[in-house]
N, C-alpha and C positions, 0 to 999 in steps of 0.2 A: 433479120439481122443483117447489118451492112457495116463495112469499115467506116469508122468515124470520119476519116479524112481521105487518105490515099494509102496505097500499099508501099511498104518499104521493100523495093524490088531487090535490094542487095543484102537485106537483113537476114539473120538466121533465127531459128526457132528459140524462143525464150521460155515458152510454157506459161507466160503470165499475160494477162489482159484485164481490162476493166470494161464493164457494161455501163453505157451512158444513155441518157434519154435523148440527147441532141448530139449531132455531129460537130466536129471541130476541124476545119480545113487544114490546120497545122498538124493534126495528129497523123501518125503513121503506124501501120501494123504489118507484120509479115503475113504472107499467105498461110504459113504453117500455124501461126497463132490464131488467125481467124478460123482456120479449120478446127483447131482444138476447141474454140468457143462454140462453134456450131455443134460439134459432137457432144460437148458437155450439156448443151441445151436440149439436145435430143435425148440423152440418157436421163437427165434430171431437169425437166422443164421448170424454169423459174420465171419466165416472162411470156406466158401464153397470150396469143393474140395481140402482142405489143410490138411496135416498131422500135427497135433499139439499135444503138451503135456500139461497135466494139473498137476499143482504143488500146494503145499500149499501156502497160501498168507502170 
């Protein structure tokens, strides 16, 4: 899992994200929302052995 584009350094946690197969350079996500996505995947794996991007919802 990786951020789809870059981090929103000034953003705040929204609790929402989308999983995408490909990155988008214009996409931004907060550190907190990426962390939530990672924890959700650990607790309930939905993308085993796949490279996915996490983007804002």
